[in-house]
N, C-alpha and C positions, 0 to 999 in steps of 0.2 A: 153300535153301542160303544161308548168311550171305554178306554182301559179301566179307569177307576169305576165306571158304572158296572163293568163286568165283575170286578172284585166285589162290589157292594151286593150285586145279585147273587154271587156265589156264596157269600157269607149268610145271606138271608136263607138260601136253600139249605145250607148246612145247619142253620139254627132250627129250622122246622123239623119236628119229630113226630111223625104220624105212624103209629104202630098198630098192627093187627095181629093178635096172637103172638106178640113178641117180635114180629118181623117189621122192619122199617120199610114202608112202602115208598118212601122218598129218601133213598140212601144219601147219607151225608157226603159220600165220595163224589156224587154228581155235583154238588155245590162246590166242593173243593177243586174239582177239575175246572169248573167255570172260573173260579178265583185264580187258579194257576194260569189259565189263558190270559186273563187280564194282567196278572203280574208279569208274565213273560213279555207282554207288550210294553209295560212300564219299564222293564229292565233294559229293553233296547233303547229307551229314551234316556234312562239314567241308571248307571250300574249300582247305585245305592239300593235299588229295589231287589238286587240279586239275593241277599240273605233271606228276605221274606219269601221269595220264589222257591228257594231250596227247602225251606221249612214247610211251605205249603205242599210241596210234593211229598215230603215225609208224612205230613198230616193226612193227606189223601190216602196213603197206604194204611196208616194206623186207624183211620176211620172205619175200615172194613171190620175191625174188632167190635164195633158198635152196631153192626148190621142186624144181628139176631141176639135176643136175650132170652134166657130161660124164664119159664113161667112158674109161678107159685099159686097154689090153690088154697083158699081159706073157706072152711065149711062151718056154718053155724046151724042152729036149730031151724032157722027160717030160710036160709039161702046159702048158695055156694058162689064165691067170687074168685075170679082169676086175675092176676096182675103180674107185671114184669118183676122178676126177682133182681135184687141188686147183684151186679157182676161180682164174682168171687174168684179167688185163685189167680191163675195166669191171665184169664179173661179180664178180671178186675184190674190187674196191673196194666194191661194193654189199653183198656178204656181210660184209665187215669192218665196214661202217657199220651193218649189221643187228645184228651181235653187240655193237657198242659201244652202240647205242641201247637194246638190251635191258638192258645193265648200268646205263645211266642211269635207266631205269625203276625198277629195284630200289633204286638209291641214293635216288631221290626218294621212293619208297614207304617205305623205311626211315626217312628223316628225318621224313616226315609221321606215321608211326606213333609215332616217338619223341616228337614235339611233342604229339601227341594224348594219349599216355600221361602226359606231364609235366603237362598241364593238369588231368587228373583225379587226379594224385598217385599213379599206378601206376608206381613208379620201376623195378621190376625189368624189365619189357618195354622201358622207355625206354633203359636201359643196354644191353640186348641188341641193340636195333635200331640204336643208335649204333655198336656194334661191327660189325654187318652192313654199315652204310653205309660204314665205313672199309675193310672187307675187299673190298667190291665196287668201291669206288673204285680200290683197288690192282689188282684184277682187270682193271678197265677199262684202266688204263695198260699192263699186260702184254699184254692183247688187242690194243690199238692198236699197240704196238711190234712184237709178233709178226706181226700182219697186214701192216703196212707193210713189214717186213723180208722177209716171204715174197713179197710182190708185186714188190719191187724187186730181189730177189736173183738171180732167173733169169727167162728168157723165159716159161716156162710157169707161173710163180707158185709154184713149189715149192722147198723146200730139201732137200738131201740129208740125211736124218735118220740120222746115223751117230754112234757113240760117245757122247760126252758130250752132244751136242745132242739125241739121241734120248732119253737118260735125263732130261734137263732138261724136254723136252716132255712126257714121261710124267708127271713130278712135277707140272707145272703143270696138266695136264688133270685128274689125280686130285684135286688140291687144289681146283680150280675146281668140280668135280662135288660134292665134299664140302661146300663152302660153300653150293652151291645146295640140296643135300638138307637141310642144317640150317636154311637160311632157310625152306624150305617147311614144315618141322616147326615152326619158330617161328611162322609164320603160323597153322598149325593150332592152336597152343597158345593163341592170343589170339582166335581167331575167334568165341568165345562171350562175350567180355568185353562187359559192358553198354555201355561207352563206344564200342563199334564196331558197335552195332546200330542199325538204322533205327528211327525213332520209329513207334509204332503209329498207324495212321490214326485220326482222331477218330471217335467213336461218334455216329451221328446218332440222336437220340432222337425217336421219333414222338410227336407231340402227340395227345392223346385226341380222338376225334371225327373 
């Protein structure tokens, strides 16, 4: 697998969120460690990927905060439903920091890919990843504002999602997911570019005799 391909796979694994009784059966840390492996290979190719690698390591650690979530039970006359509770308190701050750190990784990665593409004169990916850096920076601002608002609004760290707020939240979530999907596709699109490949190891010639 190419270095960029490993990063793309890691981001996909980190995005997947399959929970059973509040426990993430596919921990995000697995995806981030795969991404770290890909970024470490890219860093040996170009030091510009170093900041993204360091932030990915931090993100992998912070992702442990999102491994388990508390459960909330709602009982009506006809049924009882159990769902994940919104993170609150210190746990909520750590989850918010985790989400923000992940956005920083993608911004730094986008900028490194842009600079690498410009050096070799591949201007189409350079423009594309500049756009992704801007989009993710905006997403980071929205994520930070929403996370802080949720943690400060009520004692349990949740906001009553009714009316316009529910619609706005849905729009933001869908937009963020769309940006992530297109970013992964963009990574797959450049994963085979020669300027993102590791140099072949030197061939050792055997001397006769």
